[in-house]
N, CA, C and O atoms as a GROMACS GRO file, in nm:
protein
  528
    1UNK      N    1  -9.800  14.249 -12.887
    1UNK     CA    2  -9.896  14.171 -12.896
    1UNK      C    3  -9.896  13.977 -12.870
    1UNK      O    4  -9.793  13.925 -12.912
    2UNK      N    5  -9.961  13.914 -12.830
    2UNK     CA    6  -9.983  13.796 -12.843
    2UNK      C    7  -9.954  13.697 -12.902
    2UNK      O    8 -10.059  13.646 -12.939
    3UNK      N    9  -9.856  13.629 -12.939
    3UNK     CA   10  -9.875  13.523 -13.047
    3UNK      C   11  -9.948  13.401 -13.010
    3UNK      O   12  -9.986  13.390 -12.893
    4UNK      N   13  -9.973  13.305 -13.098
    4UNK     CA   14 -10.063  13.226 -13.122
    4UNK      C   15 -10.070  13.108 -13.010
    4UNK      O   16 -10.161  13.058 -12.944
    5UNK      N   17  -9.908  13.085 -13.022
    5UNK     CA   18  -9.876  12.996 -12.931
    5UNK      C   19  -9.911  13.049 -12.783
    5UNK      O   20 -10.006  13.007 -12.717
    6UNK      N   21  -9.840  13.127 -12.750
    6UNK     CA   22  -9.892  13.212 -12.629
    6UNK      C   23 -10.001  13.218 -12.589
    6UNK      O   24 -10.001  13.232 -12.467
    7UNK      N   25 -10.128  13.212 -12.646
    7UNK     CA   26 -10.241  13.260 -12.641
    7UNK      C   27 -10.301  13.079 -12.634
    7UNK      O   28 -10.397  13.053 -12.561
    8UNK      N   29 -10.250  12.997 -12.694
    8UNK     CA   30 -10.280  12.845 -12.660
    8UNK      C   31 -10.227  12.788 -12.538
    8UNK      O   32 -10.286  12.724 -12.451
    9UNK      N   33 -10.057  12.836 -12.549
    9UNK     CA   34 -10.041  12.779 -12.386
    9UNK      C   35 -10.106  12.824 -12.257
    9UNK      O   36 -10.099  12.756 -12.155
   10UNK      N   37 -10.169  12.938 -12.263
   10UNK     CA   38 -10.264  13.046 -12.164
   10UNK      C   39 -10.355  12.958 -12.131
   10UNK      O   40 -10.362  12.900 -12.023
   11UNK      N   41 -10.459  12.939 -12.268
   11UNK     CA   42 -10.580  12.854 -12.252
   11UNK      C   43 -10.543  12.724 -12.209
   11UNK      O   44 -10.628  12.663 -12.143
   12UNK      N   45 -10.430  12.665 -12.234
   12UNK     CA   46 -10.406  12.510 -12.177
   12UNK      C   47 -10.423  12.509 -12.043
   12UNK      O   48 -10.501  12.440 -11.977
   13UNK      N   49 -10.302  12.636 -11.986
   13UNK     CA   50 -10.309  12.640 -11.822
   13UNK      C   51 -10.431  12.634 -11.757
   13UNK      O   52 -10.463  12.573 -11.654
   14UNK      N   53 -10.505  12.715 -11.843
   14UNK     CA   54 -10.644  12.726 -11.785
   14UNK      C   55 -10.748  12.635 -11.804
   14UNK      O   56 -10.824  12.619 -11.708
   15UNK      N   57 -10.765  12.586 -11.885
   15UNK     CA   58 -10.846  12.480 -11.948
   15UNK      C   59 -10.847  12.339 -11.891
   15UNK      O   60 -10.941  12.262 -11.870
   16UNK      N   61 -10.700  12.324 -11.870
   16UNK     CA   62 -10.703  12.184 -11.840
   16UNK      C   63 -10.694  12.109 -11.718
   16UNK      O   64 -10.699  11.986 -11.706
   17UNK      N   65 -10.676  12.224 -11.602
   17UNK     CA   66 -10.717  12.202 -11.466
   17UNK      C   67 -10.838  12.202 -11.467
   17UNK      O   68 -10.877  12.109 -11.396
   18UNK      N   69 -10.944  12.272 -11.522
   18UNK     CA   70 -11.052  12.274 -11.502
   18UNK      C   71 -11.111  12.132 -11.567
   18UNK      O   72 -11.190  12.056 -11.510
   19UNK      N   73 -11.066  12.117 -11.674
   19UNK     CA   74 -11.147  11.987 -11.724
   19UNK      C   75 -11.130  11.851 -11.636
   19UNK      O   76 -11.219  11.766 -11.640
   20UNK      N   77 -10.997  11.833 -11.547
   20UNK     CA   78 -10.936  11.724 -11.498
   20UNK      C   79 -11.021  11.766 -11.349
   20UNK      O   80 -11.076  11.684 -11.276
   21UNK      N   81 -11.016  11.875 -11.333
   21UNK     CA   82 -11.104  11.903 -11.218
   21UNK      C   83 -11.279  11.855 -11.238
   21UNK      O   84 -11.328  11.788 -11.147
   22UNK      N   85 -11.339  11.881 -11.318
   22UNK     CA   86 -11.452  11.869 -11.350
   22UNK      C   87 -11.485  11.706 -11.345
   22UNK      O   88 -11.558  11.643 -11.269
   23UNK      N   89 -11.405  11.665 -11.455
   23UNK     CA   90 -11.400  11.544 -11.445
   23UNK      C   91 -11.400  11.434 -11.321
   23UNK      O   92 -11.471  11.336 -11.300
   24UNK      N   93 -11.271  11.502 -11.236
   24UNK     CA   94 -11.286  11.414 -11.081
   24UNK      C   95 -11.416  11.443 -11.010
   24UNK      O   96 -11.487  11.362 -10.951
   25UNK      N   97 -11.440  11.586 -11.026
   25UNK     CA   98 -11.600  11.623 -10.948
   25UNK      C   99 -11.697  11.508 -11.021
   25UNK      O  100 -11.768  11.451 -10.938
   26UNK      N  101 -11.714  11.462 -11.153
   26UNK     CA  102 -11.818  11.375 -11.214
   26UNK      C  103 -11.801  11.264 -11.151
   26UNK      O  104 -11.899  11.211 -11.099
   27UNK      N  105 -11.693  11.212 -11.144
   27UNK     CA  106 -11.668  11.071 -11.082
   27UNK      C  107 -11.651  11.050 -10.935
   27UNK      O  108 -11.657  10.937 -10.886
   28UNK      N  109 -11.631  11.150 -10.870
   28UNK     CA  110 -11.655  11.133 -10.725
   28UNK      C  111 -11.832  11.143 -10.722
   28UNK      O  112 -11.898  11.066 -10.652
   29UNK      N  113 -11.880  11.226 -10.790
   29UNK     CA  114 -12.000  11.239 -10.742
   29UNK      C  115 -12.087  11.112 -10.778
   29UNK      O  116 -12.162  11.079 -10.686
   30UNK      N  117 -12.092  11.030 -10.896
   30UNK     CA  118 -12.114  10.973 -10.936
   30UNK      C  119 -12.077  10.840 -10.827
   30UNK      O  120 -12.166  10.754 -10.825
   31UNK      N  121 -11.972  10.817 -10.750
   31UNK     CA  122 -11.924  10.738 -10.705
   31UNK      C  123 -12.004  10.740 -10.509
   31UNK      O  124 -12.022  10.645 -10.433
   32UNK      N  125 -12.029  10.871 -10.492
   32UNK     CA  126 -12.104  10.926 -10.366
   32UNK      C  127 -12.228  10.841 -10.382
   32UNK      O  128 -12.271  10.763 -10.297
   33UNK      N  129 -12.293  10.871 -10.533
   33UNK     CA  130 -12.444  10.855 -10.533
   33UNK      C  131 -12.484  10.693 -10.581
   33UNK      O  132 -12.594  10.647 -10.608
   34UNK      N  133 -12.340  10.622 -10.580
   34UNK     CA  134 -12.373  10.465 -10.597
   34UNK      C  135 -12.372  10.425 -10.426
   34UNK      O  136 -12.446  10.342 -10.374
   35UNK      N  137 -12.277  10.500 -10.362
   35UNK     CA  138 -12.311  10.432 -10.234
   35UNK      C  139 -12.399  10.461 -10.152
   35UNK      O  140 -12.438  10.380 -10.069
   36UNK      N  141 -12.444  10.579 -10.162
   36UNK     CA  142 -12.619  10.640 -10.116
   36UNK      C  143 -12.699  10.546 -10.176
   36UNK      O  144 -12.777  10.491 -10.098
   37UNK      N  145 -12.703  10.516 -10.267
   37UNK     CA  146 -12.810  10.427 -10.349
   37UNK      C  147 -12.820  10.311 -10.276
   37UNK      O  148 -12.924  10.278 -10.220
   38UNK      N  149 -12.681  10.227 -10.271
   38UNK     CA  150 -12.682  10.092 -10.212
   38UNK      C  151 -12.732  10.113 -10.029
   38UNK      O  152 -12.780  10.020  -9.964
   39UNK      N  153 -12.709  10.241  -9.978
   39UNK     CA  154 -12.724  10.245  -9.834
   39UNK      C  155 -12.904  10.248  -9.820
   39UNK      O  156 -12.965  10.186  -9.732
   40UNK      N  157 -12.970  10.332  -9.927
   40UNK     CA  158 -13.090  10.336  -9.973
   40UNK      C  159 -13.153  10.224  -9.935
   40UNK      O  160 -13.232  10.198  -9.844
   41UNK      N  161 -13.077  10.127 -10.071
   41UNK     CA  162 -13.188  10.016 -10.102
   41UNK      C  163 -13.174   9.907 -10.023
   41UNK      O  164 -13.237   9.802 -10.036
   42UNK      N  165 -13.074   9.935  -9.924
   42UNK     CA  166 -13.045   9.828  -9.822
   42UNK      C  167 -13.131   9.837  -9.674
   42UNK      O  168 -13.181   9.748  -9.606
   43UNK      N  169 -13.124   9.971  -9.658
   43UNK     CA  170 -13.179  10.010  -9.511
   43UNK      C  171 -13.334  10.086  -9.511
   43UNK      O  172 -13.371  10.141  -9.615
   44UNK      N  173 -13.396  10.087  -9.428
   44UNK     CA  174 -13.499  10.200  -9.427
   44UNK      C  175 -13.460  10.305  -9.417
   44UNK      O  176 -13.411  10.349  -9.313
   45UNK      N  177 -13.476  10.376  -9.534
   45UNK     CA  178 -13.421  10.557  -9.539
   45UNK      C  179 -13.569  10.596  -9.550
   45UNK      O  180 -13.660  10.519  -9.582
   46UNK      N  181 -13.583  10.738  -9.518
   46UNK     CA  182 -13.703  10.800  -9.538
   46UNK      C  183 -13.677  10.863  -9.686
   46UNK      O  184 -13.563  10.885  -9.728
   47UNK      N  185 -13.794  10.889  -9.760
   47UNK     CA  186 -13.780  10.939  -9.885
   47UNK      C  187 -13.688  11.100  -9.876
   47UNK      O  188 -13.593  11.152  -9.933
   48UNK      N  189 -13.783  11.130  -9.771
   48UNK     CA  190 -13.757  11.288  -9.774
   48UNK      C  191 -13.583  11.336  -9.721
   48UNK      O  192 -13.537  11.444  -9.685
   49UNK      N  193 -13.527  11.214  -9.735
   49UNK     CA  194 -13.383  11.195  -9.700
   49UNK      C  195 -13.316  11.234  -9.860
   49UNK      O  196 -13.220  11.310  -9.873
   50UNK      N  197 -13.357  11.195  -9.929
   50UNK     CA  198 -13.284  11.140 -10.083
   50UNK      C  199 -13.238  11.284 -10.115
   50UNK      O  200 -13.119  11.309 -10.135
   51UNK      N  201 -13.321  11.363 -10.118
   51UNK     CA  202 -13.303  11.519 -10.190
   51UNK      C  203 -13.154  11.573 -10.080
   51UNK      O  204 -13.041  11.593 -10.123
   52UNK      N  205 -13.191  11.584  -9.962
   52UNK     CA  206 -13.020  11.627  -9.876
   52UNK      C  207 -12.922  11.529  -9.911
   52UNK      O  208 -12.807  11.560  -9.881
   53UNK      N  209 -12.937  11.419  -9.967
   53UNK     CA  210 -12.828  11.341  -9.967
   53UNK      C  211 -12.771  11.365 -10.125
   53UNK      O  212 -12.657  11.335 -10.159
   54UNK      N  213 -12.847  11.410 -10.192
   54UNK     CA  214 -12.822  11.436 -10.300
   54UNK      C  215 -12.739  11.558 -10.358
   54UNK      O  216 -12.668  11.558 -10.459
   55UNK      N  217 -12.766  11.654 -10.275
   55UNK     CA  218 -12.717  11.829 -10.234
   55UNK      C  219 -12.589  11.726 -10.199
   55UNK      O  220 -12.504  11.715 -10.288
   56UNK      N  221 -12.565  11.642 -10.065
   56UNK     CA  222 -12.443  11.652  -9.978
   56UNK      C  223 -12.330  11.605 -10.103
   56UNK      O  224 -12.223  11.665 -10.116
   57UNK      N  225 -12.380  11.455 -10.217
   57UNK     CA  226 -12.317  11.439 -10.311
   57UNK      C  227 -12.282  11.539 -10.399
   57UNK      O  228 -12.179  11.514 -10.463
   58UNK      N  229 -12.336  11.646 -10.422
   58UNK     CA  230 -12.309  11.744 -10.557
   58UNK      C  231 -12.174  11.836 -10.469
   58UNK      O  232 -12.073  11.887 -10.517
   59UNK      N  233 -12.214  11.830 -10.340
   59UNK     CA  234 -12.086  11.939 -10.271
   59UNK      C  235 -12.000  11.871 -10.245
   59UNK      O  236 -11.889  11.925 -10.244
   60UNK      N  237 -12.006  11.737 -10.214
   60UNK     CA  238 -11.850  11.663 -10.204
   60UNK      C  239 -11.785  11.613 -10.349
   60UNK      O  240 -11.694  11.531 -10.356
   61UNK      N  241 -11.849  11.679 -10.466
   61UNK     CA  242 -11.802  11.642 -10.563
   61UNK      C  243 -11.731  11.780 -10.618
   61UNK      O  244 -11.622  11.771 -10.676
   62UNK      N  245 -11.798  11.915 -10.597
   62UNK     CA  246 -11.732  12.034 -10.598
   62UNK      C  247 -11.595  12.072 -10.530
   62UNK      O  248 -11.499  12.134 -10.574
   63UNK      N  249 -11.623  12.003 -10.385
   63UNK     CA  250 -11.501  12.002 -10.319
   63UNK      C  251 -11.359  11.933 -10.355
   63UNK      O  252 -11.244  11.971 -10.329
   64UNK      N  253 -11.407  11.816 -10.424
   64UNK     CA  254 -11.293  11.728 -10.449
   64UNK      C  255 -11.232  11.811 -10.604
   64UNK      O  256 -11.116  11.841 -10.632
   65UNK      N  257 -11.363  11.832 -10.686
   65UNK     CA  258 -11.300  11.902 -10.840
   65UNK      C  259 -11.228  12.024 -10.798
   65UNK      O  260 -11.118  12.044 -10.849
   66UNK      N  261 -11.278  12.113 -10.706
   66UNK     CA  262 -11.205  12.242 -10.683
   66UNK      C  263 -11.062  12.234 -10.606
   66UNK      O  264 -10.982  12.327 -10.606
   67UNK      N  265 -11.044  12.112 -10.544
   67UNK     CA  266 -10.935  12.079 -10.483
   67UNK      C  267 -10.857  12.039 -10.611
   67UNK      O  268 -10.765  12.119 -10.628
   68UNK      N  269 -10.862  11.945 -10.705
   68UNK     CA  270 -10.790  11.894 -10.818
   68UNK      C  271 -10.731  11.993 -10.915
   68UNK      O  272 -10.619  11.995 -10.966
   69UNK      N  273 -10.847  12.085 -10.930
   69UNK     CA  274 -10.860  12.198 -11.010
   69UNK      C  275 -10.716  12.307 -10.965
   69UNK      O  276 -10.620  12.346 -11.032
   70UNK      N  277 -10.751  12.328 -10.845
   70UNK     CA  278 -10.608  12.429 -10.784
   70UNK      C  279 -10.512  12.350 -10.766
   70UNK      O  280 -10.406  12.408 -10.745
   71UNK      N  281 -10.507  12.248 -10.765
   71UNK     CA  282 -10.390  12.134 -10.745
   71UNK      C  283 -10.299  12.149 -10.888
   71UNK      O  284 -10.183  12.187 -10.904
   72UNK      N  285 -10.386  12.110 -10.967
   72UNK     CA  286 -10.286  12.117 -11.083
   72UNK      C  287 -10.281  12.257 -11.169
   72UNK      O  288 -10.230  12.253 -11.281
   73UNK      N  289 -10.333  12.381 -11.118
   73UNK     CA  290 -10.361  12.508 -11.142
   73UNK      C  291 -10.222  12.590 -11.099
   73UNK      O  292 -10.125  12.620 -11.168
   74UNK      N  293 -10.254  12.618 -10.940
   74UNK     CA  294 -10.142  12.635 -10.846
   74UNK      C  295 -10.125  12.743 -10.803
   74UNK      O  296 -10.027  12.782 -10.740
   75UNK      N  297 -10.222  12.805 -10.833
   75UNK     CA  298 -10.264  12.930 -10.823
   75UNK      C  299 -10.384  13.002 -10.812
   75UNK      O  300 -10.447  12.976 -10.914
   76UNK      N  301 -10.463  13.095 -10.726
   76UNK     CA  302 -10.587  13.127 -10.751
   76UNK      C  303 -10.634  13.048 -10.730
   76UNK      O  304 -10.701  13.015 -10.827
   77UNK      N  305 -10.649  12.959 -10.622
   77UNK     CA  306 -10.750  12.835 -10.581
   77UNK      C  307 -10.879  12.880 -10.572
   77UNK      O  308 -10.957  12.817 -10.643
   78UNK      N  309 -10.927  12.971 -10.507
   78UNK     CA  310 -11.045  12.991 -10.463
   78UNK      C  311 -11.105  13.022 -10.603
   78UNK      O  312 -11.197  12.945 -10.630
   79UNK      N  313 -11.082  13.101 -10.687
   79UNK     CA  314 -11.132  13.135 -10.812
   79UNK      C  315 -11.129  13.037 -10.904
   79UNK      O  316 -11.208  13.040 -10.998
   80UNK      N  317 -11.021  12.917 -10.886
   80UNK     CA  318 -11.044  12.799 -11.013
   80UNK      C  319 -11.107  12.696 -10.916
   80UNK      O  320 -11.126  12.579 -10.948
   81UNK      N  321 -11.138  12.748 -10.793
   81UNK     CA  322 -11.221  12.619 -10.744
   81UNK      C  323 -11.329  12.643 -10.745
   81UNK      O  324 -11.399  12.542 -10.747
   82UNK      N  325 -11.401  12.768 -10.744
   82UNK     CA  326 -11.518  12.810 -10.751
   82UNK      C  327 -11.567  12.808 -10.868
   82UNK      O  328 -11.690  12.802 -10.873
   83UNK      N  329 -11.506  12.811 -10.973
   83UNK     CA  330 -11.525  12.802 -11.149
   83UNK      C  331 -11.572  12.638 -11.143
   83UNK      O  332 -11.683  12.604 -11.184
   84UNK      N  333 -11.493  12.562 -11.099
   84UNK     CA  334 -11.503  12.420 -11.118
   84UNK      C  335 -11.631  12.379 -11.044
   84UNK      O  336 -11.702  12.280 -11.060
   85UNK      N  337 -11.640  12.474 -10.964
   85UNK     CA  338 -11.810  12.436 -10.872
   85UNK      C  339 -11.910  12.512 -10.969
   85UNK      O  340 -12.015  12.462 -11.007
   86UNK      N  341 -11.885  12.587 -10.990
   86UNK     CA  342 -12.006  12.643 -11.108
   86UNK      C  343 -12.030  12.549 -11.213
   86UNK      O  344 -12.140  12.502 -11.240
   87UNK      N  345 -11.917  12.523 -11.273
   87UNK     CA  346 -11.917  12.427 -11.394
   87UNK      C  347 -12.010  12.308 -11.312
   87UNK      O  348 -12.131  12.303 -11.335
   88UNK      N  349 -11.960  12.231 -11.235
   88UNK     CA  350 -12.033  12.104 -11.192
   88UNK      C  351 -12.205  12.114 -11.136
   88UNK      O  352 -12.299  12.036 -11.125
   89UNK      N  353 -12.179  12.265 -11.110
   89UNK     CA  354 -12.350  12.304 -11.072
   89UNK      C  355 -12.426  12.299 -11.190
   89UNK      O  356 -12.531  12.235 -11.187
   90UNK      N  357 -12.399  12.344 -11.272
   90UNK     CA  358 -12.423  12.357 -11.446
   90UNK      C  359 -12.485  12.183 -11.484
   90UNK      O  360 -12.597  12.157 -11.528
   91UNK      N  361 -12.387  12.094 -11.456
   91UNK     CA  362 -12.401  11.971 -11.510
   91UNK      C  363 -12.496  11.926 -11.408
   91UNK      O  364 -12.611  11.890 -11.433
   92UNK      N  365 -12.450  11.930 -11.310
   92UNK     CA  366 -12.590  11.852 -11.254
   92UNK      C  367 -12.746  11.914 -11.222
   92UNK      O  368 -12.838  11.866 -11.156
   93UNK      N  369 -12.734  12.034 -11.290
   93UNK     CA  370 -12.879  12.099 -11.277
   93UNK      C  371 -12.917  12.045 -11.412
   93UNK      O  372 -13.030  11.998 -11.421
   94UNK      N  373 -12.839  12.045 -11.519
   94UNK     CA  374 -12.871  11.961 -11.658
   94UNK      C  375 -12.912  11.836 -11.633
   94UNK      O  376 -13.003  11.780 -11.695
   95UNK      N  377 -12.846  11.786 -11.541
   95UNK     CA  378 -12.851  11.600 -11.558
   95UNK      C  379 -12.999  11.588 -11.483
   95UNK      O  380 -13.076  11.501 -11.524
   96UNK      N  381 -13.038  11.672 -11.375
   96UNK     CA  382 -13.153  11.643 -11.316
   96UNK      C  383 -13.280  11.703 -11.386
   96UNK      O  384 -13.389  11.651 -11.362
   97UNK      N  385 -13.272  11.823 -11.484
   97UNK     CA  386 -13.368  11.847 -11.549
   97UNK      C  387 -13.391  11.759 -11.704
   97UNK      O  388 -13.500  11.750 -11.761
   98UNK      N  389 -13.282  11.707 -11.746
   98UNK     CA  390 -13.281  11.572 -11.829
   98UNK      C  391 -13.403  11.474 -11.750
   98UNK      O  392 -13.514  11.439 -11.791
   99UNK      N  393 -13.344  11.452 -11.646
   99UNK     CA  394 -13.390  11.351 -11.550
   99UNK      C  395 -13.562  11.347 -11.541
   99UNK      O  396 -13.648  11.265 -11.575
  100UNK      N  397 -13.564  11.485 -11.473
  100UNK     CA  398 -13.723  11.469 -11.430
  100UNK      C  399 -13.781  11.567 -11.501
  100UNK      O  400 -13.903  11.556 -11.489
  101UNK      N  401 -13.759  11.635 -11.552
  101UNK     CA  402 -13.788  11.751 -11.630
  101UNK      C  403 -13.886  11.843 -11.514
  101UNK      O  404 -14.008  11.856 -11.501
  102UNK      N  405 -13.805  11.880 -11.464
  102UNK     CA  406 -13.833  11.981 -11.337
  102UNK      C  407 -13.720  12.019 -11.242
  102UNK      O  408 -13.632  11.937 -11.213
  103UNK      N  409 -13.722  12.160 -11.186
  103UNK     CA  410 -13.595  12.197 -11.114
  103UNK      C  411 -13.713  12.228 -10.985
  103UNK      O  412 -13.832  12.262 -10.983
  104UNK      N  413 -13.613  12.199 -10.888
  104UNK     CA  414 -13.662  12.236 -10.746
  104UNK      C  415 -13.608  12.390 -10.728
  104UNK      O  416 -13.487  12.404 -10.751
  105UNK      N  417 -13.664  12.477 -10.701
  105UNK     CA  418 -13.615  12.611 -10.699
  105UNK      C  419 -13.515  12.665 -10.582
  105UNK      O  420 -13.405  12.720 -10.584
  106UNK      N  421 -13.606  12.625 -10.479
  106UNK     CA  422 -13.515  12.653 -10.321
  106UNK      C  423 -13.381  12.568 -10.325
  106UNK      O  424 -13.270  12.616 -10.303
  107UNK      N  425 -13.408  12.420 -10.360
  107UNK     CA  426 -13.285  12.364 -10.381
  107UNK      C  427 -13.159  12.384 -10.514
  107UNK      O  428 -13.040  12.353 -10.523
  108UNK      N  429 -13.238  12.438 -10.587
  108UNK     CA  430 -13.118  12.462 -10.688
  108UNK      C  431 -13.073  12.585 -10.624
  108UNK      O  432 -12.950  12.588 -10.634
  109UNK      N  433 -13.111  12.674 -10.571
  109UNK     CA  434 -13.019  12.805 -10.518
  109UNK      C  435 -12.946  12.772 -10.443
  109UNK      O  436 -12.829  12.805 -10.465
  110UNK      N  437 -12.969  12.708 -10.342
  110UNK     CA  438 -12.869  12.645 -10.224
  110UNK      C  439 -12.782  12.561 -10.260
  110UNK      O  440 -12.672  12.559 -10.205
  111UNK      N  441 -12.817  12.468 -10.366
  111UNK     CA  442 -12.714  12.362 -10.432
  111UNK      C  443 -12.626  12.456 -10.477
  111UNK      O  444 -12.524  12.462 -10.408
  112UNK      N  445 -12.631  12.534 -10.571
  112UNK     CA  446 -12.567  12.688 -10.618
  112UNK      C  447 -12.466  12.714 -10.551
  112UNK      O  448 -12.353  12.692 -10.595
  113UNK      N  449 -12.492  12.772 -10.416
  113UNK     CA  450 -12.427  12.850 -10.344
  113UNK      C  451 -12.335  12.767 -10.243
  113UNK      O  452 -12.245  12.819 -10.177
  114UNK      N  453 -12.373  12.614 -10.238
  114UNK     CA  454 -12.306  12.523 -10.160
  114UNK      C  455 -12.191  12.467 -10.238
  114UNK      O  456 -12.090  12.427 -10.181
  115UNK      N  457 -12.204  12.465 -10.356
  115UNK     CA  458 -12.119  12.418 -10.481
  115UNK      C  459 -12.018  12.488 -10.477
  115UNK      O  460 -11.908  12.448 -10.439
  116UNK      N  461 -12.044  12.600 -10.516
  116UNK     CA  462 -11.951  12.696 -10.546
  116UNK      C  463 -11.883  12.712 -10.450
  116UNK      O  464 -11.763  12.684 -10.458
  117UNK      N  465 -11.926  12.753 -10.351
  117UNK     CA  466 -11.856  12.772 -10.155
  117UNK      C  467 -11.774  12.647 -10.164
  117UNK      O  468 -11.654  12.674 -10.149
  118UNK      N  469 -11.798  12.511 -10.186
  118UNK     CA  470 -11.713  12.413 -10.196
  118UNK      C  471 -11.633  12.380 -10.270
  118UNK      O  472 -11.535  12.311 -10.244
  119UNK      N  473 -11.667  12.433 -10.391
  119UNK     CA  474 -11.563  12.392 -10.487
  119UNK      C  475 -11.418  12.535 -10.459
  119UNK      O  476 -11.303  12.516 -10.499
  120UNK      N  477 -11.459  12.664 -10.388
  120UNK     CA  478 -11.387  12.744 -10.375
  120UNK      C  479 -11.303  12.715 -10.229
  120UNK      O  480 -11.200  12.780 -10.213
  121UNK      N  481 -11.343  12.625 -10.129
  121UNK     CA  482 -11.281  12.574 -10.047
  121UNK      C  483 -11.153  12.454 -10.081
  121UNK      O  484 -11.032  12.456 -10.056
  122UNK      N  485 -11.226  12.372 -10.138
  122UNK     CA  486 -11.119  12.302 -10.195
  122UNK      C  487 -11.037  12.349 -10.283
  122UNK      O  488 -10.930  12.290 -10.293
  123UNK      N  489 -11.056  12.439 -10.349
  123UNK     CA  490 -10.946  12.510 -10.433
  123UNK      C  491 -10.837  12.576 -10.359
  123UNK      O  492 -10.723  12.580 -10.406
  124UNK      N  493 -10.871  12.635 -10.233
  124UNK     CA  494 -10.808  12.709 -10.115
  124UNK      C  495 -10.695  12.599 -10.058
  124UNK      O  496 -10.577  12.633 -10.047
  125UNK      N  497 -10.746  12.457 -10.021
  125UNK     CA  498 -10.687  12.311  -9.971
  125UNK      C  499 -10.584  12.321 -10.085
  125UNK      O  500 -10.462  12.322 -10.066
  126UNK      N  501 -10.644  12.327 -10.206
  126UNK     CA  502 -10.548  12.234 -10.306
  126UNK      C  503 -10.433  12.305 -10.358
  126UNK      O  504 -10.330  12.252 -10.400
  127UNK      N  505 -10.470  12.485 -10.348
  127UNK     CA  506 -10.293  12.552 -10.334
  127UNK      C  507 -10.209  12.564 -10.253
  127UNK      O  508 -10.088  12.579 -10.272
  128UNK      N  509 -10.277  12.556 -10.137
  128UNK     CA  510 -10.198  12.528  -9.997
  128UNK      C  511 -10.156  12.390  -9.960
  128UNK      O  512 -10.051  12.373  -9.898
  129UNK      N  513 -10.212  12.318  -9.985
  129UNK     CA  514 -10.132  12.175  -9.957
  129UNK      C  515  -9.986  12.161  -9.994
  129UNK      O  516  -9.951  12.200 -10.106
  130UNK      N  517  -9.912  12.119  -9.926
  130UNK     CA  518  -9.767  12.092  -9.940
  130UNK      C  519  -9.734  12.009 -10.061
  130UNK      O  520  -9.789  11.900 -10.071
  131UNK      N  521  -9.671  12.039 -10.129
  131UNK     CA  522  -9.572  11.923 -10.214
  131UNK      C  523  -9.511  11.824 -10.151
  131UNK      O  524  -9.468  11.843 -10.037
  132UNK      N  525  -9.495  11.667 -10.232
  132UNK     CA  526  -9.438  11.590 -10.164
  132UNK      C  527  -9.293  11.601 -10.240
  132UNK      O  528  -9.198  11.534 -10.201
   0.00000   0.00000   0.00000
């Protein structure tokens, strides 16, 4: 039977990388969205480009978050990266729902698939990157 300390340690080894990865994903998403907002404000960009740009920012965030999560975890990069991408997807969708009180069905499913895949790819890259 596992002791309480072993269970706590196992939880720590799983949650700590995920929390840091999600935090990195959120920060990177905010930075990319700020950059895109500046470009949209300065230039003459079509309004139809806003949603694909937001999806691209979310996918980039999942890639960054999955990379850091797997880098910290050190194993099962695709699984932990995909989990990070899924958590980020839920956060992005909740934020969008709070801000606009609506969801776009087609983009919601596309964003789910792309963010989970990007997180998994980031996880694989994070685990396989050589340490210095």
